[in-house]
PyMOL CGO cylinders between C-alpha atoms (Angstrom):
from pymol import cmd
from pymol.cgo import CYLINDER

trace = [
    CYLINDER, -4.11, -1.86, 9.92, -2.51, 1.19, 11.43, 0.3, 1, 1, 1, 1, 1, 1,
    CYLINDER, -2.51, 1.19, 11.43, -0.88, 2.16, 7.79, 0.3, 1, 1, 1, 1, 1, 1,
    CYLINDER, -0.88, 2.16, 7.79, -4.32, 1.15, 6.08, 0.3, 1, 1, 1, 1, 1, 1,
    CYLINDER, -4.32, 1.15, 6.08, -5.88, 3.88, 8.39, 0.3, 1, 1, 1, 1, 1, 1,
    CYLINDER, -5.88, 3.88, 8.39, -3.24, 6.09, 7.90, 0.3, 1, 1, 1, 1, 1, 1,
    CYLINDER, -3.24, 6.09, 7.90, -3.69, 5.43, 3.54, 0.3, 1, 1, 1, 1, 1, 1,
    CYLINDER, -3.69, 5.43, 3.54, -7.36, 6.69, 4.05, 0.3, 1, 1, 1, 1, 1, 1,
    CYLINDER, -7.36, 6.69, 4.05, -7.03, 9.53, 6.13, 0.3, 1, 1, 1, 1, 1, 1,
    CYLINDER, -7.03, 9.53, 6.13, -4.00, 11.04, 4.19, 0.3, 1, 1, 1, 1, 1, 1,
    CYLINDER, -4.00, 11.04, 4.19, -5.84, 10.22, 0.96, 0.3, 1, 1, 1, 1, 1, 1,
    CYLINDER, -5.84, 10.22, 0.96, -8.50, 12.10, 2.38, 0.3, 1, 1, 1, 1, 1, 1,
    CYLINDER, -8.50, 12.10, 2.38, -6.96, 15.09, 3.78, 0.3, 1, 1, 1, 1, 1, 1,
    CYLINDER, -6.96, 15.09, 3.78, -5.26, 15.39, 0.13, 0.3, 1, 1, 1, 1, 1, 1,
    CYLINDER, -5.26, 15.39, 0.13, -8.88, 14.74, -1.17, 0.3, 1, 1, 1, 1, 1, 1,
    CYLINDER, -8.88, 14.74, -1.17, -7.72, 12.02, -3.88, 0.3, 1, 1, 1, 1, 1, 1,
    CYLINDER, -7.72, 12.02, -3.88, -8.16, 8.55, -4.95, 0.3, 1, 1, 1, 1, 1, 1,
    CYLINDER, -8.16, 8.55, -4.95, -6.01, 5.70, -6.61, 0.3, 1, 1, 1, 1, 1, 1,
    CYLINDER, -6.01, 5.70, -6.61, -7.48, 7.26, -10.00, 0.3, 1, 1, 1, 1, 1, 1,
    CYLINDER, -7.48, 7.26, -10.00, -6.17, 10.46, -9.78, 0.3, 1, 1, 1, 1, 1, 1,
    CYLINDER, -6.17, 10.46, -9.78, -2.92, 11.02, -12.64, 0.3, 1, 1, 1, 1, 1, 1,
    CYLINDER, -2.92, 11.02, -12.64, -0.31, 11.23, -10.06, 0.3, 1, 1, 1, 1, 1, 1,
    CYLINDER, -0.31, 11.23, -10.06, -0.89, 7.23, -8.63, 0.3, 1, 1, 1, 1, 1, 1,
    CYLINDER, -0.89, 7.23, -8.63, -1.18, 6.22, -12.68, 0.3, 1, 1, 1, 1, 1, 1,
    CYLINDER, -1.18, 6.22, -12.68, 2.88, 5.49, -12.33, 0.3, 1, 1, 1, 1, 1, 1,
    CYLINDER, 2.88, 5.49, -12.33, 3.72, 4.86, -8.86, 0.3, 1, 1, 1, 1, 1, 1,
    CYLINDER, 3.72, 4.86, -8.86, -0.01, 4.16, -7.28, 0.3, 1, 1, 1, 1, 1, 1,
    CYLINDER, -0.01, 4.16, -7.28, 1.56, 3.67, -3.87, 0.3, 1, 1, 1, 1, 1, 1,
    CYLINDER, 1.56, 3.67, -3.87, 4.71, 6.00, -3.55, 0.3, 1, 1, 1, 1, 1, 1,
    CYLINDER, 4.71, 6.00, -3.55, 3.48, 9.00, -1.17, 0.3, 1, 1, 1, 1, 1, 1,
    CYLINDER, 3.48, 9.00, -1.17, 2.05, 6.06, 1.51, 0.3, 1, 1, 1, 1, 1, 1,
    CYLINDER, 2.05, 6.06, 1.51, 5.56, 4.29, 1.51, 0.3, 1, 1, 1, 1, 1, 1,
    CYLINDER, 5.56, 4.29, 1.51, 7.57, 7.65, 1.92, 0.3, 1, 1, 1, 1, 1, 1,
    CYLINDER, 7.57, 7.65, 1.92, 5.73, 8.44, 4.49, 0.3, 1, 1, 1, 1, 1, 1,
    CYLINDER, 5.73, 8.44, 4.49, 6.26, 4.95, 6.20, 0.3, 1, 1, 1, 1, 1, 1,
    CYLINDER, 6.26, 4.95, 6.20, 9.68, 5.38, 5.76, 0.3, 1, 1, 1, 1, 1, 1,
    CYLINDER, 9.68, 5.38, 5.76, 10.01, 8.36, 7.61, 0.3, 1, 1, 1, 1, 1, 1,
    CYLINDER, 10.01, 8.36, 7.61, 7.82, 6.93, 9.98, 0.3, 1, 1, 1, 1, 1, 1,
    CYLINDER, 7.82, 6.93, 9.98, 11.43, 3.91, 10.22, 0.3, 1, 1, 1, 1, 1, 1,
    CYLINDER, 11.43, 3.91, 10.22, 8.31, 1.72, 9.68, 0.3, 1, 1, 1, 1, 1, 1,
    CYLINDER, 8.31, 1.72, 9.68, 9.71, 0.81, 6.47, 0.3, 1, 1, 1, 1, 1, 1,
    CYLINDER, 9.71, 0.81, 6.47, 13.02, -0.19, 5.42, 0.3, 1, 1, 1, 1, 1, 1,
    CYLINDER, 13.02, -0.19, 5.42, 13.63, 1.20, 1.78, 0.3, 1, 1, 1, 1, 1, 1,
    CYLINDER, 13.63, 1.20, 1.78, 16.94, -0.94, 1.29, 0.3, 1, 1, 1, 1, 1, 1,
    CYLINDER, 16.94, -0.94, 1.29, 14.41, -3.95, 1.11, 0.3, 1, 1, 1, 1, 1, 1,
    CYLINDER, 14.41, -3.95, 1.11, 12.41, -1.97, -1.89, 0.3, 1, 1, 1, 1, 1, 1,
    CYLINDER, 12.41, -1.97, -1.89, 12.83, -2.50, -4.75, 0.3, 1, 1, 1, 1, 1, 1,
    CYLINDER, 12.83, -2.50, -4.75, 10.41, -2.65, -8.62, 0.3, 1, 1, 1, 1, 1, 1,
    CYLINDER, 10.41, -2.65, -8.62, 9.05, -6.09, -7.49, 0.3, 1, 1, 1, 1, 1, 1,
    CYLINDER, 9.05, -6.09, -7.49, 8.26, -5.01, -3.92, 0.3, 1, 1, 1, 1, 1, 1,
    CYLINDER, 8.26, -5.01, -3.92, 6.52, -2.53, -4.79, 0.3, 1, 1, 1, 1, 1, 1,
    CYLINDER, 6.52, -2.53, -4.79, 4.02, -3.43, -7.35, 0.3, 1, 1, 1, 1, 1, 1,
    CYLINDER, 4.02, -3.43, -7.35, 3.28, -6.01, -4.92, 0.3, 1, 1, 1, 1, 1, 1,
    CYLINDER, 3.28, -6.01, -4.92, 0.00, -4.01, -3.14, 0.3, 1, 1, 1, 1, 1, 1,
    CYLINDER, 0.00, -4.01, -3.14, -1.37, -2.99, -6.35, 0.3, 1, 1, 1, 1, 1, 1,
    CYLINDER, -1.37, -2.99, -6.35, -1.22, -6.44, -8.09, 0.3, 1, 1, 1, 1, 1, 1,
    CYLINDER, -1.22, -6.44, -8.09, -2.53, -8.13, -4.93, 0.3, 1, 1, 1, 1, 1, 1,
    CYLINDER, -2.53, -8.13, -4.93, -5.11, -5.80, -5.06, 0.3, 1, 1, 1, 1, 1, 1,
    CYLINDER, -5.11, -5.80, -5.06, -6.08, -5.63, -8.73, 0.3, 1, 1, 1, 1, 1, 1,
    CYLINDER, -6.08, -5.63, -8.73, -5.83, -9.79, -8.42, 0.3, 1, 1, 1, 1, 1, 1,
    CYLINDER, -5.83, -9.79, -8.42, -8.27, -9.55, -5.67, 0.3, 1, 1, 1, 1, 1, 1,
    CYLINDER, -8.27, -9.55, -5.67, -11.11, -7.54, -7.30, 0.3, 1, 1, 1, 1, 1, 1,
    CYLINDER, -11.11, -7.54, -7.30, -10.23, -9.46, -10.31, 0.3, 1, 1, 1, 1, 1, 1,
    CYLINDER, -10.23, -9.46, -10.31, -10.70, -13.08, -8.73, 0.3, 1, 1, 1, 1, 1, 1,
    CYLINDER, -10.70, -13.08, -8.73, -14.17, -11.71, -6.31, 0.3, 1, 1, 1, 1, 1, 1,
    CYLINDER, -14.17, -11.71, -6.31, -15.32, -9.46, -9.18, 0.3, 1, 1, 1, 1, 1, 1,
    CYLINDER, -15.32, -9.46, -9.18, -16.18, -7.72, -6.09, 0.3, 1, 1, 1, 1, 1, 1,
    CYLINDER, -16.18, -7.72, -6.09, -15.18, -4.00, -4.87, 0.3, 1, 1, 1, 1, 1, 1,
    CYLINDER, -15.18, -4.00, -4.87, -11.99, -5.07, -2.36, 0.3, 1, 1, 1, 1, 1, 1,
    CYLINDER, -11.99, -5.07, -2.36, -12.95, -4.77, 1.38, 0.3, 1, 1, 1, 1, 1, 1,
    CYLINDER, -12.95, -4.77, 1.38, -11.25, -2.90, 3.84, 0.3, 1, 1, 1, 1, 1, 1,
    CYLINDER, -11.25, -2.90, 3.84, -10.36, -6.07, 5.80, 0.3, 1, 1, 1, 1, 1, 1,
    CYLINDER, -10.36, -6.07, 5.80, -8.66, -7.32, 2.37, 0.3, 1, 1, 1, 1, 1, 1,
    CYLINDER, -8.66, -7.32, 2.37, -6.51, -4.42, 2.28, 0.3, 1, 1, 1, 1, 1, 1,
    CYLINDER, -6.51, -4.42, 2.28, -5.49, -4.71, 6.15, 0.3, 1, 1, 1, 1, 1, 1,
    CYLINDER, -5.49, -4.71, 6.15, -4.25, -8.06, 5.25, 0.3, 1, 1, 1, 1, 1, 1,
    CYLINDER, -4.25, -8.06, 5.25, -2.44, -7.56, 2.56, 0.3, 1, 1, 1, 1, 1, 1,
    CYLINDER, -2.44, -7.56, 2.56, -0.61, -4.80, 4.04, 0.3, 1, 1, 1, 1, 1, 1,
    CYLINDER, -0.61, -4.80, 4.04, -0.14, -6.96, 7.57, 0.3, 1, 1, 1, 1, 1, 1,
    CYLINDER, -0.14, -6.96, 7.57, 0.40, -10.53, 6.48, 0.3, 1, 1, 1, 1, 1, 1,
    CYLINDER, 0.40, -10.53, 6.48, 2.22, -9.45, 3.16, 0.3, 1, 1, 1, 1, 1, 1,
    CYLINDER, 2.22, -9.45, 3.16, 3.89, -6.09, 2.84, 0.3, 1, 1, 1, 1, 1, 1,
    CYLINDER, 3.89, -6.09, 2.84, 5.00, -5.43, 6.05, 0.3, 1, 1, 1, 1, 1, 1,
    CYLINDER, 5.00, -5.43, 6.05, 6.86, -8.96, 6.15, 0.3, 1, 1, 1, 1, 1, 1,
    CYLINDER, 6.86, -8.96, 6.15, 8.55, -7.95, 3.39, 0.3, 1, 1, 1, 1, 1, 1,
    CYLINDER, 8.55, -7.95, 3.39, 9.75, -4.38, 4.26, 0.3, 1, 1, 1, 1, 1, 1,
    CYLINDER, 9.75, -4.38, 4.26, 9.98, -3.95, 7.94, 0.3, 1, 1, 1, 1, 1, 1,
    CYLINDER, 9.98, -3.95, 7.94, 13.17, -2.75, 9.40, 0.3, 1, 1, 1, 1, 1, 1,
    CYLINDER, 13.17, -2.75, 9.40, 15.30, -6.32, 10.41, 0.3, 1, 1, 1, 1, 1, 1,
    CYLINDER, 15.30, -6.32, 10.41, 16.88, -6.38, 13.80, 0.3, 1, 1, 1, 1, 1, 1,
]
cmd.load_cgo(trace, "trace")
């Protein structure tokens, strides 16, 4: 949930959204970079497939439900799927 809040806050401060041109190639790159800088994400665990997980699951959710994706769903995807894939291992 913390990562979602920071993502919304960061994007609001920069006055951008996911339709911005810089997100077309790597839609979460800036958010991931900040997570790495904070030590929340291990860059060694990132690869092309892992980087596609978040946008792919968001698109899947939108297509399957035919509804806008909720913050709760985004939080669940991040907390239950993405973070376990990327957190630094002990």
